[in-house]
C-alpha positions in Angstrom: 59.1 55.5 27.3 57.4 54.8 30.6 58.9 54.6 34.1 59.1 50.7 34.2 60.8 50.4 30.6 63.2 53.3 31.6 64.4 51.7 34.9 64.6 48.3 33.2 66.9 49.8 30.4 69.0 51.6 33.1 69.4 48.5 35.1 70.5 46.5 32.0 72.9 49.1 31.0 74.4 49.4 34.5 74.7 45.4 34.5 76.4 45.7 31.1 78.9 48.1 32.5 79.6 45.5 35.4 78.4 47.8 38.1 77.8 45.7 41.2 75.3 47.9 43.3 73.2 48.6 40.2 70.1 48.4 42.3 71.1 51.5 44.2 71.2 53.6 41.1 68.0 52.2 39.7 66.2 53.1 43.1 67.7 56.5 43.1 66.4 57.2 39.5 63.0 55.8 40.5 62.8 58.2 43.6 64.1 61.0 41.3 61.5 60.5 38.5 58.7 60.3 41.4 59.8 63.5 43.1 60.1 65.4 39.9 56.8 64.2 38.8 55.3 65.3 42.1 57.1 68.5 42.4 56.3 69.7 38.9 52.9 68.1 38.6 53.9 66.3 35.6 53.7 62.6 34.5 56.7 60.2 35.0 56.9 59.9 31.2 57.4 63.7 30.9 60.3 63.5 33.5 61.8 60.6 31.5 61.6 62.6 28.3 64.0 65.3 29.8 66.6 62.6 31.0 69.5 61.2 28.9 69.2 57.6 27.4 69.8 54.9 30.0 73.0 53.9 28.3 74.4 57.5 28.4 73.3 57.7 32.1 75.1 54.3 32.9 78.3 55.7 31.2 78.1 58.7 33.2 77.6 57.0 36.4 80.8 54.8 35.7 82.7 57.9 34.7 81.7 60.2 37.5 80.9 57.9 40.5 83.4 55.2 40.1 81.1 52.5 41.5 82.2 49.2 42.6 82.6 47.0 39.6 82.9 43.3 38.9 86.5 42.6 37.3 86.5 41.4 33.7 88.2 38.3 33.0 91.3 38.7 30.7 91.5 36.3 27.8 94.3 34.0 29.4 92.3 33.9 32.7 89.2 32.8 30.6 91.1 30.0 28.8 92.7 28.8 31.9 89.3 28.9 33.7 87.6 27.0 30.8 90.5 24.5 30.7 90.0 23.8 34.4 86.2 23.3 34.0 86.6 21.0 31.0 89.4 18.8 32.7 87.6 18.9 36.0 84.3 17.8 34.4 84.5 14.1 35.4 84.8 15.2 39.1 82.5 18.3 39.3 79.9 16.6 36.9 79.6 13.6 39.1 79.2 15.7 42.2 76.5 17.8 40.4 74.7 14.6 39.5 74.9 13.3 42.9 73.4 16.6 44.3 70.7 16.6 41.8 69.8 13.0 42.6 69.7 13.7 46.3 67.4 16.8 45.5 65.1 14.5 43.6 65.1 12.0 46.4 64.2 14.9 49.0 61.2 15.6 46.8 60.3 12.1 46.5 60.5 11.6 50.2 58.3 14.8 50.7 55.6 13.3 48.5 55.8 9.6 49.5 53.2 9.8 52.3 50.4 11.4 50.3 51.1 9.1 47.2 51.0 5.9 49.5 47.8 7.2 51.3 46.3 8.0 47.9 47.0 4.7 46.4 45.7 2.8 49.3 42.7 5.0 49.5 41.6 4.4 46.0 42.3 0.7 46.4 40.2 0.4 49.5 37.3 2.5 48.1 37.3 0.5 44.8 37.5 -3.0 46.5 35.1 -2.0 49.2 32.5 -0.7 46.6 32.9 -3.9 44.6 32.7 -6.1 47.8 29.5 -4.2 48.6 28.0 -5.3 45.4 29.2 -8.9 45.7 27.8 -9.0 49.2 24.2 -8.4 47.8 24.7 -11.4 45.6 25.9 -13.4 48.7 22.8 -12.7 50.6 20.7 -14.3 48.1 23.2 -17.1 47.0 24.7 -18.1 50.3 23.1 -17.3 53.7 21.9 -13.9 55.0 24.4 -14.0 57.9 27.3 -14.5 55.4 26.0 -11.8 53.1 25.4 -9.3 56.0 29.0 -10.0 57.3 30.5 -9.4 53.9 28.5 -6.3 53.6 29.7 -5.1 56.9 33.3 -5.7 55.9 33.0 -4.1 52.6 31.4 -1.0 54.0 34.3 -0.7 56.6 36.9 -1.1 53.8 35.1 1.5 51.7 34.9 3.9 54.8 38.8 3.4 55.3 39.3 4.1 51.7 37.3 7.5 51.7 39.1 8.4 55.1 42.5 7.8 53.3 41.4 9.9 50.4 40.6 12.7 52.7 44.0 12.2 54.5 45.6 12.3 51.1 43.9 15.6 50.2 44.9 17.2 53.4 48.5 15.9 53.4 49.0 16.9 49.8 48.0 20.5 50.6 50.5 20.4 53.6 53.1 18.8 51.5 52.6 21.3 48.6 53.5 24.0 51.0 56.5 22.0 52.4 57.6 21.7 48.8 57.3 25.3 48.2 59.3 26.2 51.4 61.9 23.7 50.7 62.2 25.0 47.0 62.5 28.6 48.2 65.1 27.5 50.9 67.2 25.9 48.2 67.0 29.0 45.9 68.1 31.2 48.8 71.1 28.9 49.5 72.2 29.0 45.9 71.6 32.7 45.3 73.6 33.3 48.6 70.8 35.5 50.1 69.2 35.1 53.6 65.7 36.7 52.7 
């Protein structure tokens, strides 16, 4: 078993034992394995081969260190909690649906400006390009002045469309970053962390 697999198994075993500060113990064992490997000039796998199984280590930690542990729910408490969740579903489900809709609205608002700029940019570019082709026909069918005026306006519209597409590209990059930051902020808020 390599070091990553061993530490993952130890973390899983400690979590199964309801140890709250399991990351401290996993860090301690990672340091112990590295130090032993360096001191004895052997590989981490050889150090791990001399250690107990992660489940046994977790049981020893619980028995000897008495770490802070999450309390287990008793069966009556679990039934009471489940009953409250089921009976309260009309209230909390509506609140949860409202929060999800507000979250969706926030993302829609974040992406509204690039979307509108993109739609207008594509429209202006297509209309301006078609109008440029039509202005060539207007030069020969109507008059030179009318055709040149239409050609000028169509080139202006095409240019505005291309500028809007460039604006869309740049704002989409910015709004992508904003979406990532917003999502990370939400994740931190729901996880309860500050980092």
